[in-house]
KEGUMI-368817 format. One record per residue (C-alpha): residue number from 1; x, y, z. Coordinates in nm, 3 decimals, decimal comma. Layout:
# residues N
<site><n>NUM</n><x>X</x><y>Y</y><z>Z</z></site>
...
END
This chain:
# residues 241
<site><n>1</n><x>7,928</x><y>8,843</y><z>10,261</z></site>
<site><n>2</n><x>8,068</x><y>8,924</y><z>10,609</z></site>
<site><n>3</n><x>8,380</x><y>9,135</y><z>10,666</z></site>
<site><n>4</n><x>8,610</x><y>8,836</y><z>10,722</z></site>
<site><n>5</n><x>8,505</x><y>8,665</y><z>10,399</z></site>
<site><n>6</n><x>8,529</x><y>8,996</y><z>10,212</z></site>
<site><n>7</n><x>8,887</x><y>9,053</y><z>10,325</z></site>
<site><n>8</n><x>8,988</x><y>8,700</y><z>10,235</z></site>
<site><n>9</n><x>8,831</x><y>8,750</y><z>9,893</z></site>
<site><n>10</n><x>9,031</x><y>9,070</y><z>9,842</z></site>
<site><n>11</n><x>9,351</x><y>8,893</y><z>9,943</z></site>
<site><n>12</n><x>9,281</x><y>8,600</y><z>9,710</z></site>
<site><n>13</n><x>9,204</x><y>8,835</y><z>9,422</z></site>
<site><n>14</n><x>9,529</x><y>9,029</y><z>9,464</z></site>
<site><n>15</n><x>9,732</x><y>8,708</y><z>9,481</z></site>
<site><n>16</n><x>9,557</x><y>8,578</y><z>9,170</z></site>
<site><n>17</n><x>9,652</x><y>8,896</y><z>8,985</z></site>
<site><n>18</n><x>10,015</x><y>8,859</y><z>9,093</z></site>
<site><n>19</n><x>10,057</x><y>8,493</y><z>8,994</z></site>
<site><n>20</n><x>10,043</x><y>8,551</y><z>8,617</z></site>
<site><n>21</n><x>10,320</x><y>8,810</y><z>8,642</z></site>
<site><n>22</n><x>10,540</x><y>8,552</y><z>8,812</z></site>
<site><n>23</n><x>10,428</x><y>8,274</y><z>8,580</z></site>
<site><n>24</n><x>10,494</x><y>8,444</y><z>8,247</z></site>
<site><n>25</n><x>10,844</x><y>8,531</y><z>8,363</z></site>
<site><n>26</n><x>10,939</x><y>8,165</y><z>8,334</z></site>
<site><n>27</n><x>10,939</x><y>8,183</y><z>7,950</z></site>
<site><n>28</n><x>11,165</x><y>8,490</y><z>7,916</z></site>
<site><n>29</n><x>11,541</x><y>8,546</y><z>7,935</z></site>
<site><n>30</n><x>11,671</x><y>8,377</y><z>8,247</z></site>
<site><n>31</n><x>11,828</x><y>8,588</y><z>8,523</z></site>
<site><n>32</n><x>11,988</x><y>8,467</y><z>8,842</z></site>
<site><n>33</n><x>12,074</x><y>8,778</y><z>9,041</z></site>
<site><n>34</n><x>12,042</x><y>8,774</y><z>9,419</z></site>
<site><n>35</n><x>12,080</x><y>9,106</y><z>9,604</z></site>
<site><n>36</n><x>12,079</x><y>9,198</y><z>9,969</z></site>
<site><n>37</n><x>12,020</x><y>9,544</y><z>10,110</z></site>
<site><n>38</n><x>11,910</x><y>9,768</y><z>10,392</z></site>
<site><n>39</n><x>11,614</x><y>10,005</y><z>10,390</z></site>
<site><n>40</n><x>11,508</x><y>10,312</y><z>10,584</z></site>
<site><n>41</n><x>11,187</x><y>10,501</y><z>10,551</z></site>
<site><n>42</n><x>10,906</x><y>10,705</y><z>10,702</z></site>
<site><n>43</n><x>10,559</x><y>10,569</y><z>10,781</z></site>
<site><n>44</n><x>10,240</x><y>10,773</y><z>10,802</z></site>
<site><n>45</n><x>9,976</x><y>10,555</y><z>10,967</z></site>
<site><n>46</n><x>9,613</x><y>10,580</y><z>11,067</z></site>
<site><n>47</n><x>9,374</x><y>10,322</y><z>11,207</z></site>
<site><n>48</n><x>9,049</x><y>10,285</y><z>11,013</z></site>
<site><n>49</n><x>8,803</x><y>10,286</y><z>11,304</z></site>
<site><n>50</n><x>8,432</x><y>10,216</y><z>11,283</z></site>
<site><n>51</n><x>8,282</x><y>10,406</y><z>11,471</z></site>
<site><n>52</n><x>8,517</x><y>10,683</y><z>11,359</z></site>
<site><n>53</n><x>8,791</x><y>10,835</y><z>11,572</z></site>
<site><n>54</n><x>8,927</x><y>11,165</y><z>11,441</z></site>
<site><n>55</n><x>9,300</x><y>11,133</y><z>11,375</z></site>
<site><n>56</n><x>9,612</x><y>11,299</y><z>11,246</z></site>
<site><n>57</n><x>9,884</x><y>11,087</y><z>11,087</z></site>
<site><n>58</n><x>10,097</x><y>10,884</y><z>11,326</z></site>
<site><n>59</n><x>10,447</x><y>10,938</y><z>11,183</z></site>
<site><n>60</n><x>10,758</x><y>10,735</y><z>11,259</z></site>
<site><n>61</n><x>11,075</x><y>10,613</y><z>11,086</z></site>
<site><n>62</n><x>11,119</x><y>10,248</y><z>10,986</z></site>
<site><n>63</n><x>11,424</x><y>10,032</y><z>10,917</z></site>
<site><n>64</n><x>11,481</x><y>9,684</y><z>10,780</z></site>
<site><n>65</n><x>11,661</x><y>9,423</y><z>10,573</z></site>
<site><n>66</n><x>11,570</x><y>9,365</y><z>10,206</z></site>
<site><n>67</n><x>11,632</x><y>9,057</y><z>9,990</z></site>
<site><n>68</n><x>11,572</x><y>9,051</y><z>9,614</z></site>
<site><n>69</n><x>11,597</x><y>8,781</y><z>9,350</z></site>
<site><n>70</n><x>11,580</x><y>8,882</y><z>8,982</z></site>
<site><n>71</n><x>11,468</x><y>8,569</y><z>8,801</z></site>
<site><n>72</n><x>11,369</x><y>8,664</y><z>8,446</z></site>
<site><n>73</n><x>11,342</x><y>8,931</y><z>8,179</z></site>
<site><n>74</n><x>11,033</x><y>8,904</y><z>7,958</z></site>
<site><n>75</n><x>11,069</x><y>9,140</y><z>7,661</z></site>
<site><n>76</n><x>11,140</x><y>9,471</y><z>7,842</z></site>
<site><n>77</n><x>10,998</x><y>9,365</y><z>8,182</z></site>
<site><n>78</n><x>11,246</x><y>9,269</y><z>8,455</z></site>
<site><n>79</n><x>11,078</x><y>9,026</y><z>8,696</z></site>
<site><n>80</n><x>11,187</x><y>8,982</y><z>9,055</z></site>
<site><n>81</n><x>11,072</x><y>8,872</y><z>9,399</z></site>
<site><n>82</n><x>11,147</x><y>9,096</y><z>9,698</z></site>
<site><n>83</n><x>11,115</x><y>9,003</y><z>10,066</z></site>
<site><n>84</n><x>11,180</x><y>9,235</y><z>10,358</z></site>
<site><n>85</n><x>11,203</x><y>9,212</y><z>10,736</z></site>
<site><n>86</n><x>11,119</x><y>9,554</y><z>10,880</z></site>
<site><n>87</n><x>11,068</x><y>9,726</y><z>11,211</z></site>
<site><n>88</n><x>10,791</x><y>9,987</y><z>11,209</z></site>
<site><n>89</n><x>10,621</x><y>10,190</y><z>11,481</z></site>
<site><n>90</n><x>10,259</x><y>10,231</y><z>11,376</z></site>
<site><n>91</n><x>9,949</x><y>10,332</y><z>11,571</z></site>
<site><n>92</n><x>9,726</x><y>10,637</y><z>11,577</z></site>
<site><n>93</n><x>9,743</x><y>11,001</y><z>11,686</z></site>
<site><n>94</n><x>9,408</x><y>11,149</y><z>11,783</z></site>
<site><n>95</n><x>9,282</x><y>11,489</y><z>11,680</z></site>
<site><n>96</n><x>9,069</x><y>11,572</y><z>11,983</z></site>
<site><n>97</n><x>8,781</x><y>11,817</y><z>11,934</z></site>
<site><n>98</n><x>8,484</x><y>11,925</y><z>12,140</z></site>
<site><n>99</n><x>8,118</x><y>11,896</y><z>12,035</z></site>
<site><n>100</n><x>8,151</x><y>12,218</y><z>11,830</z></site>
<site><n>101</n><x>8,462</x><y>12,087</y><z>11,646</z></site>
<site><n>102</n><x>8,693</x><y>12,320</y><z>11,836</z></site>
<site><n>103</n><x>9,037</x><y>12,177</y><z>11,930</z></site>
<site><n>104</n><x>9,082</x><y>12,068</y><z>12,289</z></site>
<site><n>105</n><x>9,421</x><y>12,080</y><z>12,465</z></site>
<site><n>106</n><x>9,407</x><y>11,701</y><z>12,519</z></site>
<site><n>107</n><x>9,653</x><y>11,482</y><z>12,326</z></site>
<site><n>108</n><x>9,661</x><y>11,106</y><z>12,288</z></site>
<site><n>109</n><x>9,880</x><y>10,871</y><z>12,085</z></site>
<site><n>110</n><x>9,904</x><y>10,492</y><z>12,075</z></site>
<site><n>111</n><x>10,236</x><y>10,347</y><z>11,958</z></site>
<site><n>112</n><x>10,227</x><y>9,995</y><z>11,812</z></site>
<site><n>113</n><x>10,569</x><y>9,839</y><z>11,751</z></site>
<site><n>114</n><x>10,565</x><y>9,586</y><z>11,466</z></site>
<site><n>115</n><x>10,795</x><y>9,341</y><z>11,294</z></site>
<site><n>116</n><x>10,665</x><y>9,334</y><z>10,935</z></site>
<site><n>117</n><x>10,741</x><y>9,096</y><z>10,648</z></site>
<site><n>118</n><x>10,618</x><y>9,196</y><z>10,300</z></site>
<site><n>119</n><x>10,637</x><y>8,941</y><z>10,014</z></site>
<site><n>120</n><x>10,646</x><y>9,147</y><z>9,695</z></site>
<site><n>121</n><x>10,634</x><y>9,073</y><z>9,324</z></site>
<site><n>122</n><x>10,844</x><y>9,338</y><z>9,147</z></site>
<site><n>123</n><x>10,823</x><y>9,437</y><z>8,780</z></site>
<site><n>124</n><x>11,077</x><y>9,684</y><z>8,641</z></site>
<site><n>125</n><x>11,146</x><y>9,864</y><z>8,312</z></site>
<site><n>126</n><x>11,475</x><y>10,025</y><z>8,222</z></site>
<site><n>127</n><x>11,844</x><y>9,968</y><z>8,286</z></site>
<site><n>128</n><x>11,954</x><y>9,664</y><z>8,483</z></site>
<site><n>129</n><x>12,304</x><y>9,806</y><z>8,533</z></site>
<site><n>130</n><x>12,437</x><y>10,165</y><z>8,535</z></site>
<site><n>131</n><x>12,119</x><y>10,357</y><z>8,476</z></site>
<site><n>132</n><x>11,764</x><y>10,417</y><z>8,588</z></site>
<site><n>133</n><x>11,478</x><y>10,172</y><z>8,616</z></site>
<site><n>134</n><x>11,112</x><y>10,234</y><z>8,695</z></site>
<site><n>135</n><x>10,930</x><y>9,961</y><z>8,890</z></site>
<site><n>136</n><x>10,605</x><y>9,861</y><z>9,052</z></site>
<site><n>137</n><x>10,566</x><y>9,615</y><z>9,336</z></site>
<site><n>138</n><x>10,277</x><y>9,450</y><z>9,517</z></site>
<site><n>139</n><x>10,203</x><y>9,157</y><z>9,742</z></site>
<site><n>140</n><x>10,084</x><y>9,036</y><z>10,080</z></site>
<site><n>141</n><x>10,234</x><y>9,156</y><z>10,406</z></site>
<site><n>142</n><x>10,223</x><y>9,009</y><z>10,756</z></site>
<site><n>143</n><x>10,328</x><y>9,164</y><z>11,084</z></site>
<site><n>144</n><x>10,335</x><y>9,109</y><z>11,458</z></site>
<site><n>145</n><x>10,294</x><y>9,375</y><z>11,726</z></site>
<site><n>146</n><x>10,541</x><y>9,296</y><z>12,004</z></site>
<site><n>147</n><x>10,492</x><y>9,614</y><z>12,207</z></site>
<site><n>148</n><x>10,232</x><y>9,887</y><z>12,257</z></site>
<site><n>149</n><x>10,238</x><y>10,212</y><z>12,449</z></site>
<site><n>150</n><x>9,985</x><y>10,484</y><z>12,531</z></site>
<site><n>151</n><x>10,106</x><y>10,845</y><z>12,537</z></site>
<site><n>152</n><x>9,871</x><y>11,085</y><z>12,719</z></site>
<site><n>153</n><x>9,908</x><y>11,463</y><z>12,724</z></site>
<site><n>154</n><x>9,930</x><y>11,665</y><z>13,043</z></site>
<site><n>155</n><x>9,573</x><y>11,796</y><z>12,997</z></site>
<site><n>156</n><x>9,270</x><y>11,567</y><z>13,001</z></site>
<site><n>157</n><x>8,928</x><y>11,729</y><z>12,965</z></site>
<site><n>158</n><x>8,640</x><y>11,537</y><z>13,127</z></site>
<site><n>159</n><x>8,270</x><y>11,588</y><z>13,180</z></site>
<site><n>160</n><x>8,075</x><y>11,590</y><z>13,508</z></site>
<site><n>161</n><x>8,084</x><y>11,209</y><z>13,517</z></site>
<site><n>162</n><x>8,462</x><y>11,200</y><z>13,475</z></site>
<site><n>163</n><x>8,451</x><y>11,071</y><z>13,117</z></site>
<site><n>164</n><x>8,668</x><y>11,226</y><z>12,844</z></site>
<site><n>165</n><x>8,480</x><y>11,480</y><z>12,633</z></site>
<site><n>166</n><x>8,463</x><y>11,355</y><z>12,276</z></site>
<site><n>167</n><x>8,221</x><y>11,471</y><z>12,000</z></site>
<site><n>168</n><x>8,099</x><y>11,117</y><z>11,923</z></site>
<site><n>169</n><x>8,138</x><y>10,981</y><z>12,274</z></site>
<site><n>170</n><x>8,420</x><y>10,741</y><z>12,175</z></site>
<site><n>171</n><x>8,667</x><y>10,693</y><z>12,459</z></site>
<site><n>172</n><x>8,657</x><y>10,315</y><z>12,511</z></site>
<site><n>173</n><x>8,992</x><y>10,285</y><z>12,330</z></site>
<site><n>174</n><x>9,179</x><y>10,444</y><z>12,620</z></site>
<site><n>175</n><x>9,344</x><y>10,169</y><z>12,824</z></site>
<site><n>176</n><x>9,216</x><y>9,899</y><z>12,587</z></site>
<site><n>177</n><x>9,492</x><y>9,652</y><z>12,497</z></site>
<site><n>178</n><x>9,513</x><y>9,500</y><z>12,150</z></site>
<site><n>179</n><x>9,305</x><y>9,189</y><z>12,091</z></site>
<site><n>180</n><x>9,493</x><y>9,089</y><z>11,774</z></site>
<site><n>181</n><x>9,869</x><y>9,133</y><z>11,758</z></site>
<site><n>182</n><x>9,903</x><y>8,949</y><z>11,428</z></site>
<site><n>183</n><x>9,846</x><y>9,179</y><z>11,130</z></site>
<site><n>184</n><x>9,804</x><y>9,103</y><z>10,760</z></site>
<site><n>185</n><x>9,712</x><y>9,290</y><z>10,446</z></site>
<site><n>186</n><x>9,825</x><y>9,407</y><z>10,103</z></site>
<site><n>187</n><x>10,116</x><y>9,637</y><z>10,020</z></site>
<site><n>188</n><x>10,166</x><y>9,802</y><z>9,679</z></site>
<site><n>189</n><x>10,367</x><y>10,087</y><z>9,535</z></site>
<site><n>190</n><x>10,594</x><y>10,224</y><z>9,267</z></site>
<site><n>191</n><x>10,945</x><y>10,361</y><z>9,256</z></site>
<site><n>192</n><x>11,269</x><y>10,426</y><z>9,072</z></site>
<site><n>193</n><x>11,607</x><y>10,252</y><z>9,092</z></site>
<site><n>194</n><x>11,947</x><y>10,405</y><z>9,015</z></site>
<site><n>195</n><x>12,207</x><y>10,137</y><z>8,943</z></site>
<site><n>196</n><x>12,573</x><y>10,231</y><z>8,983</z></site>
<site><n>197</n><x>12,908</x><y>10,054</y><z>9,007</z></site>
<site><n>198</n><x>12,874</x><y>10,048</y><z>9,387</z></site>
<site><n>199</n><x>12,517</x><y>9,917</y><z>9,409</z></site>
<site><n>200</n><x>12,150</x><y>9,986</y><z>9,347</z></site>
<site><n>201</n><x>11,970</x><y>10,280</y><z>9,508</z></site>
<site><n>202</n><x>11,591</x><y>10,242</y><z>9,525</z></site>
<site><n>203</n><x>11,328</x><y>10,493</y><z>9,629</z></site>
<site><n>204</n><x>10,961</x><y>10,400</y><z>9,633</z></site>
<site><n>205</n><x>10,629</x><y>10,507</y><z>9,773</z></site>
<site><n>206</n><x>10,388</x><y>10,242</y><z>9,901</z></site>
<site><n>207</n><x>10,048</x><y>10,202</y><z>10,059</z></site>
<site><n>208</n><x>9,961</x><y>9,925</y><z>10,304</z></site>
<site><n>209</n><x>9,595</x><y>9,828</y><z>10,336</z></site>
<site><n>210</n><x>9,530</x><y>9,624</y><z>10,651</z></site>
<site><n>211</n><x>9,282</x><y>9,338</y><z>10,624</z></site>
<site><n>212</n><x>9,295</x><y>9,248</y><z>10,994</z></site>
<site><n>213</n><x>9,173</x><y>9,442</y><z>11,296</z></site>
<site><n>214</n><x>9,375</x><y>9,532</y><z>11,605</z></site>
<site><n>215</n><x>9,066</x><y>9,513</y><z>11,831</z></site>
<site><n>216</n><x>8,785</x><y>9,259</y><z>11,840</z></site>
<site><n>217</n><x>8,513</x><y>9,313</y><z>11,578</z></site>
<site><n>218</n><x>8,225</x><y>9,095</y><z>11,697</z></site>
<site><n>219</n><x>7,880</x><y>9,239</y><z>11,768</z></site>
<site><n>220</n><x>7,961</x><y>9,266</y><z>12,138</z></site>
<site><n>221</n><x>8,284</x><y>9,461</y><z>12,074</z></site>
<site><n>222</n><x>8,318</x><y>9,839</y><z>12,057</z></site>
<site><n>223</n><x>8,462</x><y>9,859</y><z>11,705</z></site>
<site><n>224</n><x>8,347</x><y>9,678</y><z>11,393</z></site>
<site><n>225</n><x>8,671</x><y>9,775</y><z>11,217</z></site>
<site><n>226</n><x>9,014</x><y>9,886</y><z>11,344</z></site>
<site><n>227</n><x>9,271</x><y>9,819</y><z>11,071</z></site>
<site><n>228</n><x>9,606</x><y>9,978</y><z>10,986</z></site>
<site><n>229</n><x>9,644</x><y>10,195</y><z>10,676</z></site>
<site><n>230</n><x>9,997</x><y>10,317</y><z>10,605</z></site>
<site><n>231</n><x>10,156</x><y>10,551</y><z>10,351</z></site>
<site><n>232</n><x>10,527</x><y>10,469</y><z>10,324</z></site>
<site><n>233</n><x>10,830</x><y>10,632</y><z>10,170</z></site>
<site><n>234</n><x>11,128</x><y>10,396</y><z>10,155</z></site>
<site><n>235</n><x>11,493</x><y>10,420</y><z>10,048</z></site>
<site><n>236</n><x>11,676</x><y>10,090</y><z>9,989</z></site>
<site><n>237</n><x>12,039</x><y>10,019</y><z>9,903</z></site>
<site><n>238</n><x>12,112</x><y>9,683</y><z>9,736</z></site>
<site><n>239</n><x>12,437</x><y>9,509</y><z>9,649</z></site>
<site><n>240</n><x>12,449</x><y>9,205</y><z>9,419</z></site>
<site><n>241</n><x>12,595</x><y>8,883</y><z>9,557</z></site>
END
């Protein structure tokens, strides 16, 4: 099975696992609560490169709009659908070493500015009003990179041929524009909600696993894989309409 078919299979499997959770909710106690909110967070991103590029986390704040519809309560499980429209600055931040794994003064960062839309199934347990609720969420996510920027340090160490010194000889990424601006993958996480008389305060941690590559991945291309992987911390404030 090639990489493209494998990623589609993973996506189909996750969606298949989510459908029963939405389906069984249709036989529980009906809910009809629509909420709108704003979210802020912090993203810690790396690009999963093959061949490998040594990296530190690329960190950046994110902000967005959140919409939630609570549709059912099945026994103690509160079932909802949550959709967001977020701005996030992803990318990678290289940890540049010499052939003996000693740090070089060189620095390089690529900023990738995305609009992201996660479609999340949300299952919660606890208080619906005036109290705490624990929840898990998971679902597909799509995004589009509308801007990219390279940030070079003041120092750039090169060899006798003028090529950057890198332990595995990987420097083709410098100056290489994205081949694929559309991004898709799976997002999942868990969190806690505090419901009060003035609204719902949510804090969750998530992980986004990219199924698409930012660069070409054919046999003639430099990288066979170059996908986003993001750890997210997010704070959301909802009000019921």
